C-alpha positions in Angstrom: 24.8 -4.2 -93.6 27.2 -7.1 -93.2 24.8 -9.5 -95.1 24.7 -7.4 -98.2 27.8 -8.8 -99.9 26.4 -12.3 -99.1 23.2 -11.5 -101.1 25.3 -10.3 -104.0 27.3 -13.5 -103.9 24.2 -15.7 -103.8 22.7 -13.9 -106.8 25.9 -14.4 -108.8 26.0 -18.1 -107.9 22.3 -18.6 -108.7 22.7 -17.1 -112.1 25.8 -19.1 -113.0 24.3 -22.3 -111.6 21.0 -22.0 -113.5 22.5 -21.3 -116.9 24.6 -23.5 -119.2 24.8 -21.2 -122.2 27.4 -18.5 -122.6 24.7 -16.1 -124.0 23.0 -15.9 -120.5 26.3 -15.1 -118.7 26.7 -11.4 -118.0 29.5 -9.8 -120.0 31.9 -7.4 -118.3 30.6 -4.5 -120.3 27.0 -5.4 -119.3 27.6 -5.4 -115.5 26.4 -2.5 -113.4 29.4 -0.5 -112.2 27.4 0.9 -109.3 26.7 -2.6 -107.9 30.4 -3.6 -108.3 31.6 -0.4 -106.6 29.0 -0.8 -103.8 30.1 -4.4 -103.2 33.8 -3.5 -103.0 33.1 -0.5 -100.8 30.9 -2.5 -98.5 33.5 -5.2 -98.2 36.1 -2.6 -97.3 33.9 -1.2 -94.6 33.2 -4.6 -93.2 36.9 -5.3 -93.1 37.6 -2.0 -91.3 34.8 -2.7 -88.8 36.1 -6.2 -88.2 39.6 -4.8 -87.6 38.3 -2.2 -85.2 36.3 -4.8 -83.3 39.5 -7.0 -83.1 41.5 -4.0 -81.9 39.0 -3.2 -79.1 38.8 -6.8 -78.1 42.6 -7.1 -78.1 42.8 -3.9 -76.0 40.2 -5.3 -73.5 41.9 -8.6 -73.3 45.4 -7.1 -72.8 46.8 -8.3 -69.5 48.6 -5.9 -67.2 52.4 -6.4 -66.9 52.2 -5.8 -63.2 49.8 -7.3 -60.7 48.4 -6.0 -57.5 50.6 -8.3 -55.4 53.7 -6.7 -56.9 52.7 -3.2 -55.7 53.2 -2.3 -52.1 50.1 -1.2 -50.1 49.7 2.5 -49.5 50.8 3.5 -46.0 48.0 4.1 -43.5 50.1 5.3 -40.5 53.0 7.6 -39.7 55.5 4.8 -39.5 54.6 3.7 -43.1 54.9 7.3 -44.4 58.3 7.7 -42.7 59.8 4.5 -44.1 58.4 4.7 -47.7 60.7 5.1 -50.6 60.4 8.2 -52.9 58.6 7.7 -56.2 59.9 8.4 -59.7 58.3 11.8 -59.7 58.7 12.6 -56.0 60.7 15.8 -56.5 58.9 17.1 -59.6 58.2 20.8 -59.5 54.8 20.1 -61.1 53.4 16.7 -62.1 50.9 18.5 -64.4 53.9 19.2 -66.7 54.7 15.4 -66.9 51.6 14.1 -68.7 53.5 12.0 -71.2 56.0 10.6 -68.8 53.2 9.6 -66.4 51.3 7.9 -69.2 54.3 5.9 -70.1 55.0 5.0 -66.5 51.4 3.8 -66.1 51.5 1.5 -69.1 52.5 -1.6 -67.1 49.1 -1.6 -65.3 47.3 -2.1 -68.6 44.1 -0.4 -69.7 41.2 -0.1 -67.3 38.2 -2.1 -68.3 34.7 -0.6 -68.8 33.5 -2.2 -65.5 36.6 -2.2 -63.4 36.8 -4.4 -60.3 37.9 -3.2 -56.9 41.2 -4.9 -57.5 41.7 -2.9 -60.7 40.9 0.3 -58.9 43.4 -0.6 -56.1 46.1 -1.5 -58.7 45.7 1.8 -60.5 45.6 3.8 -57.2 48.7 2.1 -55.8 50.7 2.6 -59.0 49.8 6.3 -59.1 50.7 6.7 -55.4 54.1 5.1 -55.7 55.0 7.3 -58.7 54.6 10.5 -56.6 55.4 9.2 -53.1 57.5 11.6 -51.1 60.5 10.8 -48.9 59.2 12.1 -45.6 61.5 12.5 -42.6 61.2 10.1 -39.7 58.9 11.8 -37.1 61.2 10.6 -34.3 64.2 12.4 -35.8 62.1 15.6 -36.2 61.0 15.3 -32.6 64.5 14.9 -31.4 65.6 18.0 -33.3 62.7 20.0 -31.8 63.6 18.8 -28.3 67.2 19.8 -28.8 66.1 23.2 -30.1 63.8 23.7 -27.2 65.9 22.5 -24.3 69.5 22.3 -25.5 72.0 19.7 -24.4 74.3 20.5 -21.5 76.3 17.3 -22.1 77.6 18.5 -25.4 81.3 19.7 -25.3 80.6 22.8 -27.4 79.1 25.4 -25.1 77.2 27.1 -28.0 74.8 24.2 -27.8 74.1 24.8 -24.1 71.1 27.0 -23.1 72.1 30.1 -21.2 70.4 31.7 -18.3 68.5 34.1 -20.6 66.2 32.7 -23.3 64.9 35.0 -26.0 62.4 34.0 -28.7 61.1 36.1 -31.5 58.1 35.0 -33.5 57.6 36.4 -37.0 54.0 36.5 -38.4 53.2 36.7 -42.1 50.1 38.9 -42.4 50.3 39.3 -46.2 47.3 38.8 -48.5 48.2 35.1 -49.3 47.5 34.2 -45.7 43.8 34.4 -46.5 44.1 31.3 -48.7 42.3 28.2 -47.3 44.2 25.7 -45.1 42.5 22.9 -43.3 39.1 24.1 -41.9 40.1 27.7 -42.0 42.8 30.0 -43.5 46.6 30.0 -43.4 46.3 32.8 -40.9 44.1 30.7 -38.6 46.7 27.9 -38.8 49.6 30.3 -38.1 47.9 31.9 -35.1 47.0 28.6 -33.6 50.5 27.2 -34.1 52.1 30.3 -32.5 49.9 30.0 -29.4 50.7 26.3 -29.1 54.4 26.9 -29.4 54.5 29.7 -26.9 52.6 27.7 -24.4 55.6 25.4 -24.2 58.4 27.9 -23.8 60.1 28.4 -20.4 58.3 30.8 -18.1 61.3 33.0 -17.8 61.8 33.4 -21.6 61.6 36.8 -23.2 59.2 36.7 -26.1 58.8 39.0 -29.1 56.3 39.2 -32.0 57.2 40.8 -35.3 54.7 41.2 -38.1 54.9 42.0 -41.8 52.5 42.4 -44.7 49.8 43.8 -42.3 49.4 47.2 -44.1 48.2 48.1 -47.5 46.9 45.7 -50.1 48.4 43.5 -52.8 48.1 46.2 -55.4 51.3 47.5 -57.0 50.5 51.0 -55.8 50.8 49.8 -52.2 53.9 47.7 -52.7 56.5 50.2 -51.3 54.4 51.1 -48.3 53.5 47.5 -47.5 57.0 46.2 -47.8 58.3 48.9 -45.4 55.7 48.0 -42.8 57.6 45.6 -40.6 56.9 46.0 -36.9 57.8 44.5 -33.6 54.4 44.6 -31.8 55.3 42.7 -28.6 58.4 42.4 -26.4 61.0 41.4 -25.7 59.0 40.7 -22.6 58.0 37.8 -20.4 55.2 35.9 -22.1 51.8 37.1 -21.0 49.2 35.0 -22.7 46.4 37.6 -22.6 48.6 40.5 -23.7 50.3 38.5 -26.4 47.0 37.1 -27.7 45.6 40.7 -28.0 48.7 41.7 -30.0 48.4 38.7 -32.2 44.7 38.7 -32.9 44.6 42.2 -34.3 46.1 41.2 -37.6 44.5 39.9 -40.7 45.8 39.1 -44.2 46.5 42.4 -46.1 49.5 43.3 -48.3 52.8 42.2 -49.6 55.5 39.8 -48.3 58.8 41.4 -47.2 60.0 38.1 -45.7 63.8 38.7 -46.2 63.7 42.2 -44.6 61.7 40.9 -41.7 64.3 38.2 -41.0 67.1 40.8 -41.2 65.3 43.0 -38.7 64.8 40.0 -36.4 68.5 39.2 -36.5 69.4 42.8 -35.7 66.9 42.8 -32.8 68.3 39.6 -31.3 71.9 40.8 -31.7 71.5 43.1 -28.7 71.6 40.0 -26.5 75.1 38.7 -25.9 75.4 35.1 -27.0 77.7 34.3 -24.1 74.8 34.9 -21.7 71.8 34.4 -23.9 70.2 31.7 -26.0 68.4 33.4 -28.9 
């Protein structure tokens, strides 16, 4: 197709070069308008194709503004996660609502080639990671808080931070329908039960333990909402922790109904209020 205008041009040159008389030269009114239009149209198409080719080539040749060396490696351990800086979209409610902003933020890595190298993949991956990186708490700080919550600190001047002779713990289990959603290699309920067992295995032997459950009756249907939301029960304790008895109480529940979390917390507070704070750590 690109050679057609050349043929037309050669024909015109041949005619003009082989004739010296005006009578053999084509007059404007004698020319074939279809050939002229076709020649112009073909030239326009060739120009457009040429422009498109140049645009594609220019896009492929475009160098990224940022190189791999300018992007920090993605953390591969806990220490790296704890010390990383939050990304531009770290606290976004949903990154799926930020398509345009993310596209603009990714412009400095340049377009990915048709056959990207490992370095290109790494550059894109690092850029995307650091846009959404979270500001995680330092695990050591979290551990210290848990240690304080578990054992108290008798050296603190404020006695409310000292553990008393009686130690009361209430565990609240969410048994609503959403606990059937997948988590890890099982469900949220599986994870919750495992976490509760691990936690209680560390409490002091003399501690009084309680288990309160909600969402364990009815279904997620609107017709069951009132009944399900009113079904909040203390099913164990406050008693000394007996692993077998507690496990039997815990394992009877499976994901069922609604989620009256606020009311469950209120009932738990009321239950613990029977233990005087001067002699009890609740």
